[in-house]
C-alpha positions in Angstrom: 3.6 -0.1 -17.1 1.4 -3.1 -16.7 3.2 -4.0 -13.5 2.6 -0.5 -12.1 -1.1 -0.6 -13.0 -1.6 -4.0 -11.3 0.2 -2.8 -8.2 -1.9 0.4 -8.1 -5.2 -1.5 -8.4 -4.1 -3.9 -5.7 -3.1 -1.1 -3.4 -6.4 0.7 -3.9 -8.3 -2.6 -3.1 -6.2 -3.2 0.0 -6.9 0.3 1.1 -10.6 0.0 0.7 -10.7 -3.4 2.5 -8.6 -2.1 5.4 -10.8 1.0 5.7 -13.9 -1.1 5.9 -12.5 -3.5 8.4 -11.1 -0.6 10.4 -14.6 0.8 10.8 -16.2 -2.5 11.6 -13.6 -3.4 14.2 -13.8 0.0 15.9 -17.6 -0.1 16.1 -17.6 -3.7 17.3 -15.0 -3.4 20.1 -15.1 0.2 21.4 -12.0 2.4 22.1 -10.4 0.3 24.9 -10.6 -3.1 23.2 -9.7 -1.6 19.8 -6.5 -0.3 21.5 -5.7 -3.6 23.0 -6.1 -5.4 19.6 -4.0 -2.7 17.8 -1.1 -3.1 20.4 -1.1 -6.9 20.1 -1.3 -6.9 16.3 1.5 -4.3 16.0 3.8 -6.2 18.4 3.4 -9.5 16.4 3.7 -7.6 13.0 6.8 -5.8 14.0 8.5 -9.0 15.3 7.4 -10.9 12.2 8.8 -8.2 9.9 12.1 -7.9 11.8 12.7 -11.6 11.9 11.8 -12.1 8.3 15.4 -11.1 7.4 13.9 -9.4 4.2 13.6 -12.8 2.7 11.3 -11.6 -0.1 13.8 -9.0 -1.4 16.8 -11.3 -1.1 15.1 -14.2 -2.8 13.7 -12.0 -5.6 17.2 -10.6 -6.3 18.8 -14.1 -6.4 16.1 -15.6 -8.7 16.1 -12.6 -11.0 19.8 -12.9 -11.5 19.6 -16.6 -12.6 19.3 -17.6 -16.2 16.9 -20.3 -15.2 15.2 -19.2 -12.0 14.8 -22.1 -9.5 14.2 -22.2 -5.7 16.2 -24.6 -3.6 13.9 -26.1 -1.0 16.9 -27.1 1.1 18.9 -23.9 0.3 19.9 -20.9 2.4 16.6 -19.1 1.9 14.7 -21.9 3.7 17.3 -21.8 6.5 16.6 -18.1 6.8 12.8 -18.6 7.0 13.1 -21.3 9.6 15.6 -19.4 11.8 13.5 -16.2 11.5 10.4 -18.1 12.6 12.1 -19.7 15.6 13.6 -16.3 16.7 10.3 -14.5 16.2 8.3 -17.0 18.2 10.9 -17.2 20.9 10.9 -13.4 21.1 7.2 -13.2 21.7 7.4 -15.9 24.4 10.3 -14.2 26.1 8.5 -10.8 26.0 5.5 -12.3 27.6 7.5 -14.2 30.2 9.4 -11.1 31.2 6.4 -8.8 31.1 8.2 -6.4 28.9 6.3 -4.4 26.2 3.2 -6.6 26.5 0.1 -5.3 28.3 -1.4 -8.0 30.5 -4.6 -8.0 28.6 -2.9 -8.5 25.2 -1.2 -11.8 26.0 -4.4 -13.9 25.5 -4.9 -12.2 22.2 -1.4 -12.9 21.0 -1.4 -16.6 22.1 -5.0 -16.9 21.1 -4.2 -16.4 17.4 -2.1 -13.4 16.6 1.1 -15.2 17.1 0.3 -17.1 13.9 1.3 -13.9 12.0 4.9 -14.7 12.5 5.3 -18.1 10.8 2.5 -17.3 8.2 4.2 -14.0 7.2 7.6 -15.7 6.8 6.3 -18.4 4.6 4.2 -16.1 2.5 7.1 -13.7 2.1 9.2 -16.5 0.8 6.5 -17.4 -1.8 6.2 -13.7 -2.8 10.0 -13.6 -3.3 9.7 -16.5 -5.7 6.9 -14.7 -7.6 8.9 -11.5 -7.8 12.0 -13.2 -8.9 10.2 -15.0 -11.7 8.3 -11.9 -12.8 4.9 -13.3 -11.8 3.3 -9.9 -10.9 -0.4 -10.9 -11.3 0.1 -13.8 -8.8 2.2 -11.5 -6.5 -0.6 -8.9 -6.3 -3.3 -11.6 -5.7 -1.2 -12.9 -2.8 -0.9 -9.3 -1.5 -4.7 -8.9 -1.5 -5.7 -12.3 -0.1 -5.2 -11.7 3.7 -7.1 -8.4 3.6 -10.0 -10.0 1.7 -10.2 -13.1 3.9 -10.1 -10.9 7.0 -12.9 -8.7 5.7 -15.1 -11.7 4.7 -14.8 -13.4 8.1 -15.1 -10.1 10.0 -18.6 -9.4 8.5 -20.4 -12.2 10.5 -18.4 -11.4 13.6 -19.6 -7.8 13.3 -23.2 -8.8 12.7 -23.3 -11.2 15.7 -21.3 -8.9 18.0 -18.5 -11.4 18.5 -16.0 -10.8 21.5 -12.5 -9.5 21.1 -10.7 -12.9 21.2 -12.7 -14.1 18.2 -11.6 -11.0 16.2 -7.9 -11.6 17.2 -8.2 -15.3 16.2 -9.7 -14.4 12.8 -7.0 -11.8 12.2 -4.3 -14.4 12.9 -5.9 -17.1 10.8 -6.5 -14.7 7.8 -2.7 -14.7 7.3 -2.8 -18.3 6.2 -4.5 -17.1 2.9 -1.2 -15.7 1.3 0.5 -18.9 2.5 -1.9 -21.2 0.6 -2.3 -18.9 -2.4 1.4 -17.9 -2.6 2.6 -21.5 -2.1 0.2 -22.7 -4.8 1.6 -20.2 -7.3 5.3 -20.7 -6.2 5.0 -24.4 -6.5 4.4 -24.1 -10.2 7.9 -22.6 -10.6 11.0 -24.8 -10.8 11.9 -26.3 -7.4 15.1 -28.2 -6.5 16.2 -30.3 -3.6 19.9 -29.3 -3.7 21.3 -29.3 -0.2 22.8 -26.0 1.0 26.4 -25.5 1.9 27.6 -23.6 5.0 29.3 -21.1 2.8 26.1 -20.2 1.1 24.3 -19.6 4.4 27.1 -17.3 5.5 27.0 -15.4 2.2 23.2 -15.0 2.4 23.5 -13.9 6.1 25.9 -11.2 5.1 23.5 -10.0 2.5 20.8 -9.8 5.2 23.0 -7.6 7.3 23.5 -5.2 4.4 19.9 -5.0 3.3 17.8 -5.6 6.4 18.8 -2.6 8.6 16.5 -0.2 6.8 13.6 -2.6 6.9 14.0 -3.0 10.7 13.7 0.8 11.1 10.7 0.9 8.8 8.9 -1.8 10.8 9.8 0.1 14.1 8.5 3.3 12.6 5.2 1.8 11.5 4.5 -0.2 14.7 6.4 1.2 17.7 4.0 4.0 18.5 1.0 1.5 18.8 3.1 -0.7 21.1 4.3 2.0 23.4 1.3 4.4 23.5 -0.9 2.0 25.6 1.9 1.5 28.1 2.1 5.3 28.8 -1.4 6.6 28.0 -3.6 3.4 28.2 -5.3 1.3 25.5 -8.3 3.6 25.2 -6.1 6.5 24.0 -4.6 4.1 21.5 -8.1 3.2 20.3 -8.7 6.9 19.5 -5.3 7.1 17.8 -5.9 4.0 15.6 -9.2 5.5 14.4 -7.3 8.7 13.4 -4.7 6.7 11.6 -7.4 4.7 9.7 -8.8 8.0 8.4 -5.3 9.2 7.5 -4.3 5.9 5.8 -5.1 7.0 2.2 -2.1 9.4 2.4 0.2 6.6 3.4 -1.0 4.3 0.7 -0.6 7.1 -1.9 2.9 7.8 -0.8 4.1 4.2 -1.0 2.4 3.6 -4.4 3.8 6.7 -6.0 7.3 5.9 -4.7 7.2 2.4 -6.2 6.2 4.0 -9.5 8.7 6.8 -9.5 11.8 4.9 -8.3 12.4 3.0 -11.6 11.6 6.1 -13.7 14.0 8.3 -11.7 16.7 5.7 -11.8 16.5 5.3 -15.5 16.5 9.1 -16.2 19.3 9.7 -13.7 21.7 7.5 -15.7 20.2 7.5 -19.3 17.8 10.5 -19.5 18.7 14.0 -20.7 18.6 17.1 -18.6 15.1 18.1 -19.8 13.7 14.7 -18.8 15.2 14.9 -15.3 13.8 18.4 -14.8 10.4 17.4 -16.0 10.2 14.5 -13.6 11.4 16.7 -10.8 8.6 19.2 -11.5 6.1 16.3 -11.4 7.5 15.1 -8.1 7.6 18.5 -6.5 4.0 19.2 -7.8 2.8 16.0 -6.2 4.5 16.9 -2.9 3.0 20.4 -3.0 -0.5 19.2 -4.0 -0.3 16.4 -1.4 0.8 18.7 1.4 -2.0 21.3 0.7 -4.5 18.5 0.4 -3.4 17.0 3.7 -3.8 20.3 5.4 -7.3 20.8 4.0 -8.2 17.3 4.9 -7.0 17.7 8.4 -9.1 20.8 8.7 -12.3 19.4 7.2 -12.3 15.7 8.1 -13.0 15.8 11.9 -16.8 15.2 11.5 -16.0 11.9 9.7 -14.8 10.4 13.0 -18.2 10.2 14.7 -20.0 9.8 11.4 -18.1 6.6 10.6 -16.9 5.2 13.9 -19.6 6.4 16.3 -19.9 8.8 19.3 -17.6 6.6 21.4 -14.7 7.9 19.4 -15.5 11.6 19.6 -12.3 12.4 21.4 -10.4 11.1 18.4 -11.4 14.2 16.5 -8.8 16.4 18.2 -6.1 13.8 17.4 -6.9 13.5 13.7 -5.4 16.8 12.4 -2.0 16.0 14.1 -2.1 12.4 12.7 -2.8 13.6 9.2 0.1 16.1 9.3 2.5 13.5 10.7 1.6 11.1 7.8 1.8 14.0 5.3 5.4 14.6 6.4 6.1 10.9 5.9 4.6 11.1 2.4 6.9 13.9 1.4 10.0 12.0 2.6 8.9 8.9 0.8 8.8 10.7 -2.6 12.2 12.4 -1.9 13.6 8.9 -0.9 13.0 7.9 -4.5 15.9 10.1 -5.5 18.1 8.9 -2.6 17.5 5.3 -3.6 17.9 5.9 -7.3 21.3 7.5 -6.8 22.4 4.9 -4.3 22.4 7.3 -1.3 20.8 4.6 0.9 23.1 5.2 3.8 21.5 8.7 4.2 18.0 7.1 4.1 19.0 4.6 6.8 20.3 7.4 9.1 17.2 9.6 8.4 14.9 6.7 9.3 16.4 6.7 12.8 15.0 10.2 13.6 11.3 9.4 13.5 11.8 6.2 15.6 13.9 8.2 18.2 11.2 11.0 18.3 8.7 8.4 19.5 10.8 7.6 22.6 11.7 11.3 23.2 8.1 12.3 22.9 6.9 9.7 25.4 9.6 10.8 27.9 8.9 14.5 27.5 5.1 14.4 27.3 4.0 11.3 29.4 0.7 12.9 30.6 -0.7 14.8 27.5 -1.3 12.8 24.4 -2.1 15.9 22.3 1.3 17.4 23.1 2.9 14.1 22.3 1.3 14.1 18.8 2.2 17.7 18.3 5.9 16.8 19.0 5.7 13.9 16.5 4.2 16.3 14.0 7.1 18.8 14.4 9.7 15.9 14.3 8.1 14.6 11.1 8.5 18.0 9.3 12.0 18.5 10.7 12.8 15.2 8.9 11.3 16.7 5.7 13.5 19.8 6.1 16.6 17.5 6.4 15.6 15.5 3.3 15.1 18.7 1.3 18.4 20.2 2.4 20.2 17.0 1.5 18.5 17.0 -1.9 19.4 20.6 -2.7 22.9 20.6 -1.4 24.1 17.1 -2.3 21.9 15.6 -5.0 20.6 18.4 -7.1 24.0 19.7 -8.4 24.9 16.1 -9.5 21.5 15.2 -10.9 20.8 18.4 -12.8 24.4 19.3 -13.9 24.1 20.0 -17.7 26.1 17.4 -19.6 27.8 20.2 -21.7 29.0 22.2 -18.7 
């Protein structure tokens, strides 16, 4: 319970900080430059996440399974981090050299500071894996908060003095050193060893990466691919409007991820140890949250358009017509995240992996079918998001519900 409360408080604080920085950056840069920054950040973040090899999850599992948790500085996890960093940096350089997926105006931002996201994220994720595996949740949440807080504190003077875009990009990249320093400080207090790794251990860990990391790759693509491709098709100004809409819809996403992290352990326990009444009560809670969240999202989409110009200024007036679609897209994502708690608890992760492909594919299809009308593109993504919801519900009703709620006496 204490762990859930700490994570919830940290998530709320991160949400508030991101909301504040989103408003300041949008007002400081204007739609076009805001779009360029978003595209560059999303590219570096996606590559950093993909080349992290899920090091935090794997390391946390390994340490949690040890009677005396210890991190081998020369072990396979360090090999993973170094190889991931090398691949990530090489990927960005190759993309820039080939001109593929990078707008010409984003290259100075990436190599002017944003590329630091890749090594800093890999190192901080390693430290967070150590903290998770040693059950150090207070430290883990402090590390989570640190880059958002540092970015906010450094962004305030940049906003007041009307700093140019390249300074904002540099500060964003450098803010990612905060979890490295803080996480490294906490992790260094744990037991460290210098045992040299064996080739067999590297191969075993690499095999574990292949089993676990596929879903994370799709999640990173789903969260960042639209911001990378939209400016290539519609231009960076349109992306600037879209990012503002996403900022206003962000509370829905934060609520979904937080609720899912709370319900997964509860659903897992009740699925294997709880009685029928407990499982039904939890299902009623989850479905109530889904229904309440969906209705709230619809009302918010209808009522929140005046917030665009109120918070971000008249330059973003066109973002008002994109906001309802964006909110409904994220609302569909929220529904699937809560239903995923049941899929993960009952070890139906293969279905989750396949279902994650559909939203990613819909981005490519939407851009191909609607290359000249961004509103139609968002409407297509909205429809695709709720088609995925229908697939999740069908799978739950047909496959999971009979098993989960079969009375033990029958």
